[in-house]
N, C-alpha and C positions, 0 to 999 in steps of 0.2 A: 504493499499499500504506499502511496506516496506521500510526503510531507502534508499536502496540503489535504489530503483524504483523511489522513490522521489528525490533524487539526480539525477538520469539519466534523468529523466523529465525536471529539473530545467536546467540542462546543455543543453538539447535540446532546450529548450525554449529561453534561453540565446542566444543561438548560432542564431536561428532564427531572433531573435530581432537584434542582430550585424548585420547580414547578409541583413536585410532590409533596416538598416540605412545606412552601410558602402557601400553595394553593389549598392544604387542607387544613379542614377545621377542627376544633377541639373534638376528643372523642367524647366528652362528656357535657358538650353544648347544652343550656338549660333550654327547655321548650319553653315556647311563650303561647299564650291562649288569648281566645277573643269570644266574643258572644253578641247575639241579638236577640232583643227581646221585643215582645208587640203585644199592644193592649187590642182586644177585640170588641172592647166598648168605643175606645176613642180613636182607634186606627191611628195610634201613634206609636211610636218605637224608640228603642236607645240601643246604643252598642257599645262595646269596648273592645280593646285591644291592647296585646302584650302585657298581659298580665301575670306573674310567674305560676300562678295557679289555675284550674279550670274553675274553681268556686269562687275565686275573686272576681273573674271575669264574668260569671254570671250575674255573681250580685252587683257590679258595677254595671252591666247592661240592664238589668231591672231599675234599678235605680236613676240611671238615663233616662229610662221609659216614662218613670214616674215624675220626673220634674215638671211636667206639664199637667200634673194633677192625676193623671190614670192610677187607678187604683187595681188593675186588673192585669198587671203587666207579667208576661210569662216566658222564659226563655224559649225560643223556638228553635235554636241552633247555637250550640258552641263546638270550637274547634283549637287544634294545636298547629302552629306552625304554617299558616297559610291565611286563607281569605275566606270569608261569609259573606253572602250577597240575600238581601231582602227583595223580593219583587211583589208588586202588587197587580191586581185589575179590580173591575168592578164588581167581579165575582167570586174573589178569594186572595188568598196571601200565601206564599211559601217563603223557604228560606231553605239555604243549602252551603255547604262549605266546600273547599276543594284546595288544591297545592297552589293556584294562581287564582286571580281576579276573574278571568276568562272561565276557567274550570267553574268556578263558585257560580257564576253567573249562568253558564248553559245549564247545571244542575238545577238551581233554583227555577228557571222558566219550564225545566221538564217536569220538577214537582209541580207547579202550578197547572200546567195541561193536564195533571190528573184530576185537578178541580173543575177546569174549564179549557176545552181544547183547543181553544182559539188562542190561546196564550203561547202555543207551540209556534204561532206565526211569527212571535217577537224575534225567534232565532232566525228569521228569514227575511228580515228587514221590514216587516209589516205591522210592527208594534201599533202603530195608529190604528189599524184595523182590530187587533185583538184587544186593545184597551189596557195591555200588560205594560208595566215600565218597572224600570229597576228604581226602587225606592233608595237604598241604602249597599254599599260595597265597602267592606273594611277588611283590613289585612294586619297581619302581627307585623313587627319590624322586621323579622326574619324570614317573610315569606319570599318567594322566590318568583 
């Protein structure tokens, strides 16, 4: 192998080694939690993100939902290390989570379509026809 070939190989090997060390996260990285709560009486919602425990995220979402006076707020969805989306239509409300905002939103529209089949139109650019819309998307700080 020529000198240039050896030098190129060394640079590539060094780059791979550095990338594997500096690109790796900590083995015990702490999870972050989020939640979305909803009031069926007032049709208000609250959310929370990046809490160290699921219980704290749930409590904060309920508290956030209740700031406008709603007394019946319940957690619709909670998750770790990702995103949650709340979608609403005239016929219902649904929430879902996913690794990304796009995954969570798609899953929320799929759940809403179980209540009202026209909600699925929102995934095809016809949300005005379905009456469905995204009310809230929230992600933890470590979401991808």
